TIDO-950414 format. One record per residue (C-alpha): residue number from 0; z, y, x. Coordinates in nm, 3 decimals. Example, Ala and Ser with C-alpha at 12.3 -4.5 7.8 and 13.67 -1.06 7.14 Angstrom:
BEGIN
site num->0; pz->0.780; py->-0.450; px->1.230
site num->1; pz->0.714; py->-0.106; px->1.367
This chain:
BEGIN
site num->0; pz->-3.713; py->-2.114; px->1.080
site num->1; pz->-3.675; py->-1.779; px->0.889
site num->2; pz->-3.332; py->-1.658; px->0.843
site num->3; pz->-3.168; py->-1.379; px->0.647
site num->4; pz->-2.904; py->-1.141; px->0.770
site num->5; pz->-2.686; py->-1.115; px->0.461
site num->6; pz->-2.439; py->-0.822; px->0.441
site num->7; pz->-2.174; py->-0.825; px->0.205
site num->8; pz->-1.996; py->-0.483; px->0.148
site num->9; pz->-1.690; py->-0.524; px->-0.070
site num->10; pz->-1.535; py->-0.227; px->-0.233
site num->11; pz->-1.163; py->-0.132; px->-0.160
site num->12; pz->-1.114; py->-0.202; px->-0.529
site num->13; pz->-1.213; py->-0.576; px->-0.479
site num->14; pz->-0.879; py->-0.587; px->-0.286
site num->15; pz->-0.668; py->-0.312; px->-0.459
site num->16; pz->-0.819; py->-0.183; px->-0.766
site num->17; pz->-0.716; py->0.174; px->-0.904
site num->18; pz->-0.628; py->0.297; px->-1.245
site num->19; pz->-0.412; py->-0.030; px->-1.306
site num->20; pz->-0.164; py->-0.010; px->-1.595
site num->21; pz->0.102; py->-0.250; px->-1.724
site num->22; pz->0.138; py->-0.381; px->-2.078
site num->23; pz->0.298; py->-0.056; px->-2.168
site num->24; pz->0.028; py->0.173; px->-2.052
site num->25; pz->0.235; py->0.274; px->-1.745
site num->26; pz->0.051; py->0.320; px->-1.413
site num->27; pz->0.111; py->0.040; px->-1.165
site num->28; pz->0.016; py->-0.022; px->-0.808
site num->29; pz->-0.131; py->-0.349; px->-0.672
site num->30; pz->0.122; py->-0.488; px->-0.456
site num->31; pz->0.066; py->-0.718; px->-0.138
site num->32; pz->0.080; py->-1.047; px->-0.338
site num->33; pz->-0.177; py->-0.925; px->-0.592
site num->34; pz->-0.393; py->-0.800; px->-0.327
site num->35; pz->-0.388; py->-1.127; px->-0.168
site num->36; pz->-0.468; py->-1.312; px->-0.475
site num->37; pz->-0.756; py->-1.077; px->-0.555
site num->38; pz->-0.889; py->-1.106; px->-0.191
site num->39; pz->-0.873; py->-1.489; px->-0.235
site num->40; pz->-1.080; py->-1.495; px->-0.548
site num->41; pz->-1.346; py->-1.294; px->-0.358
site num->42; pz->-1.328; py->-1.486; px->-0.049
site num->43; pz->-1.369; py->-1.815; px->-0.254
site num->44; pz->-1.686; py->-1.680; px->-0.406
site num->45; pz->-1.844; py->-1.573; px->-0.068
site num->46; pz->-1.760; py->-1.913; px->0.075
site num->47; pz->-1.936; py->-2.085; px->-0.227
site num->48; pz->-2.239; py->-1.864; px->-0.163
site num->49; pz->-2.234; py->-1.934; px->0.214
site num->50; pz->-2.202; py->-2.313; px->0.139
site num->51; pz->-2.519; py->-2.296; px->-0.078
site num->52; pz->-2.727; py->-2.079; px->0.162
site num->53; pz->-2.584; py->-2.232; px->0.503
site num->54; pz->-2.895; py->-2.126; px->0.736
site num->55; pz->-2.852; py->-1.755; px->0.709
site num->56; pz->-2.644; py->-1.505; px->0.916
site num->57; pz->-2.348; py->-1.321; px->0.709
site num->58; pz->-2.145; py->-1.009; px->0.787
site num->59; pz->-1.872; py->-0.885; px->0.564
site num->60; pz->-1.757; py->-0.520; px->0.540
site num->61; pz->-1.498; py->-0.370; px->0.313
site num->62; pz->-1.386; py->-0.045; px->0.177
site num->63; pz->-1.038; py->0.100; px->0.204
site num->64; pz->-1.016; py->0.392; px->-0.016
site num->65; pz->-0.687; py->0.295; px->-0.202
site num->66; pz->-0.529; py->0.148; px->0.109
site num->67; pz->-0.595; py->0.438; px->0.363
site num->68; pz->-0.471; py->0.672; px->0.094
site num->69; pz->-0.146; py->0.479; px->0.049
site num->70; pz->-0.094; py->0.449; px->0.429
site num->71; pz->-0.155; py->0.825; px->0.469
site num->72; pz->0.084; py->0.896; px->0.167
site num->73; pz->0.360; py->0.677; px->0.317
site num->74; pz->0.338; py->0.851; px->0.643
site num->75; pz->0.362; py->1.184; px->0.467
site num->76; pz->0.681; py->1.074; px->0.269
site num->77; pz->0.850; py->0.962; px->0.585
site num->78; pz->0.759; py->1.293; px->0.750
site num->79; pz->1.112; py->1.385; px->0.802
site num->80; pz->1.191; py->1.077; px->1.010
site num->81; pz->0.871; py->0.960; px->1.171
site num->82; pz->0.557; py->1.117; px->1.327
site num->83; pz->0.236; py->1.177; px->1.134
site num->84; pz->-0.069; py->0.955; px->1.124
site num->85; pz->-0.423; py->1.086; px->1.194
site num->86; pz->-0.683; py->0.949; px->0.955
site num->87; pz->-0.870; py->0.754; px->1.226
site num->88; pz->-0.542; py->0.560; px->1.298
site num->89; pz->-0.495; py->0.494; px->0.943
site num->90; pz->-0.829; py->0.350; px->0.912
site num->91; pz->-0.778; py->0.127; px->1.197
site num->92; pz->-0.457; py->0.004; px->1.014
site num->93; pz->-0.648; py->-0.081; px->0.728
site num->94; pz->-0.920; py->-0.274; px->0.925
site num->95; pz->-0.633; py->-0.517; px->1.079
site num->96; pz->-0.439; py->-0.556; px->0.748
site num->97; pz->-0.745; py->-0.609; px->0.517
site num->98; pz->-0.919; py->-0.808; px->0.782
site num->99; pz->-0.626; py->-1.029; px->0.792
site num->100; pz->-0.648; py->-1.079; px->0.411
site num->101; pz->-1.026; py->-1.128; px->0.423
site num->102; pz->-0.951; py->-1.399; px->0.693
site num->103; pz->-0.881; py->-1.625; px->0.408
site num->104; pz->-1.253; py->-1.683; px->0.435
site num->105; pz->-1.158; py->-1.936; px->0.693
site num->106; pz->-0.929; py->-2.126; px->0.461
site num->107; pz->-1.197; py->-2.157; px->0.198
site num->108; pz->-1.468; py->-2.233; px->0.439
site num->109; pz->-1.253; py->-2.545; px->0.536
site num->110; pz->-1.172; py->-2.616; px->0.150
site num->111; pz->-1.561; py->-2.627; px->0.094
site num->112; pz->-1.666; py->-2.786; px->0.403
site num->113; pz->-1.845; py->-2.475; px->0.542
site num->114; pz->-1.882; py->-2.510; px->0.916
site num->115; pz->-1.828; py->-2.143; px->0.991
site num->116; pz->-1.562; py->-1.914; px->1.135
site num->117; pz->-1.492; py->-1.554; px->1.023
site num->118; pz->-1.326; py->-1.300; px->1.246
site num->119; pz->-1.233; py->-0.933; px->1.224
site num->120; pz->-1.375; py->-0.673; px->1.459
site num->121; pz->-1.168; py->-0.342; px->1.502
site num->122; pz->-1.494; py->-0.156; px->1.469
site num->123; pz->-1.575; py->0.224; px->1.563
site num->124; pz->-1.854; py->0.412; px->1.396
site num->125; pz->-1.999; py->0.720; px->1.576
site num->126; pz->-2.018; py->1.043; px->1.353
site num->127; pz->-2.130; py->1.413; px->1.439
site num->128; pz->-1.835; py->1.619; px->1.470
site num->129; pz->-2.035; py->1.912; px->1.336
site num->130; pz->-2.153; py->1.731; px->1.018
site num->131; pz->-2.114; py->1.955; px->0.720
site num->132; pz->-1.905; py->1.697; px->0.540
site num->133; pz->-1.581; py->1.824; px->0.717
site num->134; pz->-1.612; py->2.156; px->0.526
site num->135; pz->-1.655; py->1.974; px->0.189
site num->136; pz->-1.429; py->1.679; px->0.134
site num->137; pz->-1.574; py->1.425; px->-0.109
site num->138; pz->-1.448; py->1.066; px->-0.020
site num->139; pz->-1.214; py->0.932; px->-0.271
site num->140; pz->-0.876; py->0.773; px->-0.117
site num->141; pz->-0.550; py->0.670; px->-0.260
site num->142; pz->-0.419; py->0.608; px->-0.614
site num->143; pz->-0.550; py->0.733; px->-0.934
site num->144; pz->-0.371; py->1.041; px->-1.095
site num->145; pz->-0.384; py->1.219; px->-1.415
site num->146; pz->-0.527; py->1.570; px->-1.386
site num->147; pz->-0.188; py->1.750; px->-1.393
site num->148; pz->-0.069; py->1.521; px->-1.112
site num->149; pz->-0.381; py->1.592; px->-0.904
site num->150; pz->-0.317; py->1.972; px->-0.962
site num->151; pz->0.062; py->1.937; px->-0.848
site num->152; pz->-0.060; py->1.760; px->-0.536
site num->153; pz->-0.309; py->2.044; px->-0.462
site num->154; pz->-0.053; py->2.308; px->-0.486
site num->155; pz->0.254; py->2.123; px->-0.318
site num->156; pz->0.076; py->1.911; px->-0.068
site num->157; pz->-0.252; py->2.096; px->0.002
site num->158; pz->-0.457; py->1.790; px->-0.098
site num->159; pz->-0.821; py->1.819; px->-0.196
site num->160; pz->-0.871; py->1.644; px->-0.531
site num->161; pz->-1.156; py->1.551; px->-0.753
site num->162; pz->-1.216; py->1.379; px->-1.091
site num->163; pz->-1.296; py->1.012; px->-0.996
site num->164; pz->-1.388; py->0.870; px->-1.338
site num->165; pz->-1.250; py->0.777; px->-1.675
site num->166; pz->-1.042; py->0.442; px->-1.735
site num->167; pz->-1.107; py->0.192; px->-1.997
site num->168; pz->-0.930; py->0.408; px->-2.250
site num->169; pz->-1.154; py->0.716; px->-2.171
site num->170; pz->-0.872; py->0.897; px->-1.972
site num->171; pz->-0.969; py->1.098; px->-1.677
site num->172; pz->-0.866; py->0.939; px->-1.318
site num->173; pz->-0.831; py->1.198; px->-1.034
site num->174; pz->-0.795; py->1.099; px->-0.684
site num->175; pz->-0.750; py->1.267; px->-0.344
site num->176; pz->-1.067; py->1.347; px->-0.143
site num->177; pz->-1.127; py->1.363; px->0.237
site num->178; pz->-1.394; py->1.436; px->0.469
site num->179; pz->-1.670; py->1.164; px->0.495
site num->180; pz->-1.933; py->1.244; px->0.767
site num->181; pz->-2.253; py->1.033; px->0.804
site num->182; pz->-2.251; py->0.727; px->1.021
site num->183; pz->-2.464; py->0.753; px->1.308
site num->184; pz->-2.406; py->0.460; px->1.548
site num->185; pz->-2.211; py->0.145; px->1.599
site num->186; pz->-1.988; py->0.117; px->1.913
site num->187; pz->-1.949; py->-0.259; px->1.887
site num->188; pz->-2.317; py->-0.356; px->1.802
site num->189; pz->-2.361; py->-0.590; px->2.084
site num->190; pz->-2.019; py->-0.769; px->1.992
site num->191; pz->-2.141; py->-0.826; px->1.629
site num->192; pz->-2.485; py->-0.949; px->1.747
site num->193; pz->-2.317; py->-1.206; px->1.975
site num->194; pz->-2.087; py->-1.336; px->1.684
site num->195; pz->-2.366; py->-1.379; px->1.448
site num->196; pz->-2.589; py->-1.558; px->1.697
site num->197; pz->-2.279; py->-1.789; px->1.739
site num->198; pz->-2.257; py->-1.867; px->1.371
site num->199; pz->-1.948; py->-1.675; px->1.330
site num->200; pz->-1.925; py->-1.440; px->1.037
site num->201; pz->-1.795; py->-1.083; px->1.156
site num->202; pz->-1.568; py->-0.888; px->0.925
site num->203; pz->-1.665; py->-0.543; px->1.050
site num->204; pz->-1.726; py->-0.176; px->0.943
site num->205; pz->-1.407; py->-0.203; px->0.765
site num->206; pz->-1.318; py->0.118; px->0.566
site num->207; pz->-1.653; py->0.258; px->0.690
site num->208; pz->-1.549; py->0.208; px->1.060
site num->209; pz->-1.316; py->0.410; px->1.277
site num->210; pz->-1.477; py->0.757; px->1.305
site num->211; pz->-1.518; py->0.853; px->1.659
site num->212; pz->-1.737; py->1.128; px->1.837
site num->213; pz->-1.883; py->1.137; px->2.182
site num->214; pz->-1.686; py->1.318; px->2.455
site num->215; pz->-1.845; py->1.639; px->2.575
site num->216; pz->-1.620; py->1.694; px->2.882
site num->217; pz->-1.472; py->1.343; px->2.958
site num->218; pz->-1.151; py->1.442; px->2.805
site num->219; pz->-1.057; py->1.237; px->2.503
site num->220; pz->-0.802; py->1.218; px->2.235
site num->221; pz->-0.452; py->1.379; px->2.307
site num->222; pz->-0.596; py->1.509; px->2.643
site num->223; pz->-0.661; py->1.178; px->2.804
site num->224; pz->-0.876; py->1.243; px->3.112
site num->225; pz->-1.154; py->0.992; px->3.189
site num->226; pz->-1.283; py->1.157; px->3.495
site num->227; pz->-1.339; py->0.890; px->3.755
site num->228; pz->-1.511; py->0.863; px->4.103
site num->229; pz->-1.848; py->0.789; px->3.939
site num->230; pz->-2.032; py->0.906; px->3.634
site num->231; pz->-1.966; py->0.687; px->3.334
site num->232; pz->-2.234; py->0.441; px->3.259
site num->233; pz->-2.196; py->0.459; px->2.878
site num->234; pz->-2.079; py->0.715; px->2.609
site num->235; pz->-1.712; py->0.762; px->2.585
site num->236; pz->-1.571; py->0.841; px->2.240
site num->237; pz->-1.264; py->1.016; px->2.073
site num->238; pz->-1.108; py->0.970; px->1.731
site num->239; pz->-1.220; py->1.197; px->1.435
site num->240; pz->-1.011; py->1.268; px->1.135
site num->241; pz->-1.229; py->1.139; px->0.850
site num->242; pz->-1.315; py->0.825; px->0.629
site num->243; pz->-1.669; py->0.714; px->0.652
site num->244; pz->-1.855; py->0.573; px->0.345
site num->245; pz->-1.848; py->0.190; px->0.400
site num->246; pz->-2.182; py->0.136; px->0.217
site num->247; pz->-2.367; py->0.382; px->0.440
site num->248; pz->-2.196; py->0.223; px->0.740
site num->249; pz->-2.290; py->-0.128; px->0.631
site num->250; pz->-2.653; py->-0.016; px->0.565
site num->251; pz->-2.669; py->0.127; px->0.917
site num->252; pz->-2.488; py->-0.178; px->1.075
site num->253; pz->-2.758; py->-0.393; px->0.909
site num->254; pz->-3.057; py->-0.188; px->1.033
site num->255; pz->-2.916; py->-0.165; px->1.375
site num->256; pz->-2.882; py->-0.558; px->1.383
site num->257; pz->-3.227; py->-0.618; px->1.266
site num->258; pz->-3.368; py->-0.412; px->1.519
site num->259; pz->-3.141; py->-0.575; px->1.791
site num->260; pz->-3.258; py->-0.928; px->1.662
site num->261; pz->-3.638; py->-0.833; px->1.607
site num->262; pz->-3.756; py->-1.128; px->1.815
site num->263; pz->-3.617; py->-1.367; px->1.568
site num->264; pz->-3.787; py->-1.470; px->1.238
site num->265; pz->-3.537; py->-1.266; px->1.030
site num->266; pz->-3.519; py->-1.056; px->0.719
site num->267; pz->-3.208; py->-0.838; px->0.588
site num->268; pz->-3.054; py->-0.818; px->0.252
site num->269; pz->-2.748; py->-0.587; px->0.162
site num->270; pz->-2.508; py->-0.675; px->-0.121
site num->271; pz->-2.291; py->-0.396; px->-0.217
site num->272; pz->-2.030; py->-0.548; px->-0.438
site num->273; pz->-1.843; py->-0.306; px->-0.699
site num->274; pz->-1.656; py->-0.326; px->-1.014
site num->275; pz->-1.957; py->-0.267; px->-1.236
site num->276; pz->-2.260; py->-0.457; px->-1.302
site num->277; pz->-2.510; py->-0.239; px->-1.104
site num->278; pz->-2.621; py->0.129; px->-1.135
site num->279; pz->-2.624; py->0.307; px->-1.465
site num->280; pz->-2.795; py->0.607; px->-1.613
site num->281; pz->-2.548; py->0.821; px->-1.817
site num->282; pz->-2.264; py->0.603; px->-1.697
site num->283; pz->-1.964; py->0.598; px->-1.960
site num->284; pz->-2.148; py->0.773; px->-2.227
site num->285; pz->-2.300; py->0.649; px->-2.548
site num->286; pz->-2.655; py->0.670; px->-2.378
site num->287; pz->-2.558; py->0.437; px->-2.069
site num->288; pz->-2.859; py->0.240; px->-1.949
site num->289; pz->-2.842; py->-0.038; px->-1.691
site num->290; pz->-3.097; py->-0.017; px->-1.414
site num->291; pz->-3.216; py->-0.368; px->-1.291
site num->292; pz->-3.500; py->-0.301; px->-1.046
site num->293; pz->-3.578; py->0.019; px->-0.864
site num->294; pz->-3.829; py->0.095; px->-0.594
site num->295; pz->-3.700; py->0.334; px->-0.308
site num->296; pz->-3.928; py->0.613; px->-0.452
site num->297; pz->-3.785; py->0.559; px->-0.806
site num->298; pz->-3.430; py->0.563; px->-0.648
site num->299; pz->-3.489; py->0.874; px->-0.445
site num->300; pz->-3.631; py->1.059; px->-0.749
site num->301; pz->-3.297; py->0.980; px->-0.958
site num->302; pz->-3.077; py->1.083; px->-0.669
site num->303; pz->-3.270; py->1.409; px->-0.650
site num->304; pz->-3.201; py->1.452; px->-1.032
site num->305; pz->-2.832; py->1.388; px->-0.986
site num->306; pz->-2.832; py->1.090; px->-1.188
site num->307; pz->-2.551; py->0.939; px->-0.990
site num->308; pz->-2.199; py->1.081; px->-0.899
site num->309; pz->-2.160; py->1.184; px->-0.540
site num->310; pz->-1.815; py->1.015; px->-0.488
site num->311; pz->-1.890; py->0.685; px->-0.643
site num->312; pz->-2.232; py->0.529; px->-0.715
site num->313; pz->-2.433; py->0.814; px->-0.538
site num->314; pz->-2.355; py->0.683; px->-0.172
site num->315; pz->-2.418; py->0.315; px->-0.295
site num->316; pz->-2.768; py->0.424; px->-0.399
site num->317; pz->-2.823; py->0.627; px->-0.091
site num->318; pz->-2.687; py->0.330; px->0.133
site num->319; pz->-2.943; py->0.100; px->-0.049
site num->320; pz->-3.238; py->0.339; px->0.001
site num->321; pz->-3.150; py->0.389; px->0.377
site num->322; pz->-3.121; py->-0.006; px->0.443
site num->323; pz->-3.469; py->-0.069; px->0.284
site num->324; pz->-3.639; py->0.225; px->0.430
site num->325; pz->-3.516; py->0.124; px->0.766
site num->326; pz->-3.598; py->-0.248; px->0.793
site num->327; pz->-3.416; py->-0.422; px->0.519
site num->328; pz->-3.600; py->-0.641; px->0.256
site num->329; pz->-3.379; py->-0.540; px->-0.038
site num->330; pz->-3.032; py->-0.388; px->-0.140
site num->331; pz->-2.847; py->-0.489; px->-0.450
site num->332; pz->-2.545; py->-0.337; px->-0.612
site num->333; pz->-2.346; py->-0.576; px->-0.814
site num->334; pz->-2.024; py->-0.780; px->-0.877
site num->335; pz->-1.969; py->-1.060; px->-0.629
site num->336; pz->-1.937; py->-1.299; px->-0.921
site num->337; pz->-2.284; py->-1.215; px->-1.036
site num->338; pz->-2.455; py->-1.287; px->-0.699
site num->339; pz->-2.691; py->-1.566; px->-0.836
site num->340; pz->-2.773; py->-1.365; px->-1.151
site num->341; pz->-2.849; py->-1.073; px->-0.917
site num->342; pz->-3.089; py->-1.296; px->-0.695
site num->343; pz->-3.283; py->-1.370; px->-1.025
site num->344; pz->-3.306; py->-1.021; px->-1.136
site num->345; pz->-3.099; py->-1.063; px->-1.446
site num->346; pz->-2.796; py->-0.871; px->-1.335
site num->347; pz->-2.713; py->-0.601; px->-1.098
site num->348; pz->-2.941; py->-0.334; px->-0.959
site num->349; pz->-3.183; py->-0.421; px->-0.687
site num->350; pz->-3.370; py->-0.167; px->-0.473
site num->351; pz->-3.703; py->-0.263; px->-0.300
site num->352; pz->-3.965; py->-0.104; px->-0.101
site num->353; pz->-4.265; py->0.065; px->-0.279
């Protein structure tokens, strides 16, 4: 029987949205209770999808932009009392905490009679330490700020900052940006394959994965020496300071799994869930236009013309292109509540092969 490998890539905003304001228009942060509640809404929708299509493989990934920025900021504020935290460790922290929240999937599986288990994999993604992205930070993390607040952080704390987007009132939201190298490989690929084949839903690639790079001389992070009596039988890795784009990582995970499972009758579908109904041309302008169906060539042409912002929709379109070009059947950019409408083509953006 033919099966799909369905990958759900959840934005960090699905758990902790940026740009929240109270009834007085004052900026607020999503606290733990509200993050749990928002995650529960997403998990319930995913459980319903899996109940409706029970014969397929599923993998859930998530972003961590707001969360990793908050962890890093807390570490900076505690600098006089505690040691600093590198970005790779911050990413690992978010994988554990957010995986714990997304583990509510198991509660909803039981609520709706779905015979599945979900489990979190603390997952490493290999990057090239010479990636040019290290010289040009572009990945948004942390809370939204006004332009004045962002400029203050740039001067006082040495942050790299950039315009994120406009809020519902048309006011600019600025955020911190960090290096975001391209994902190259998945360390725990075999683990993910085994989980899928045992009908378990992995929560993996969290925050784009913990960025690691191969060791050149068998000396790893913090001077740890791995020189043994024999040559190592597999690559060894060390942590890298960066935050990988979760959509690009999820596309790579999907493509690698499809290749690993090629002996099965399997197809791949990637769903990138975000806070807008698909990709738009001229986003947040009077000329805004929704894009419902694109071929890879059409999407690549729009990318080359600069139609999509580099720090938000651009990586999602690129991830969709990568996934379809490297073995996936289709990739969709949509909201989790619009899954069925996106399958029918009436909502979201779907990218397919030429």
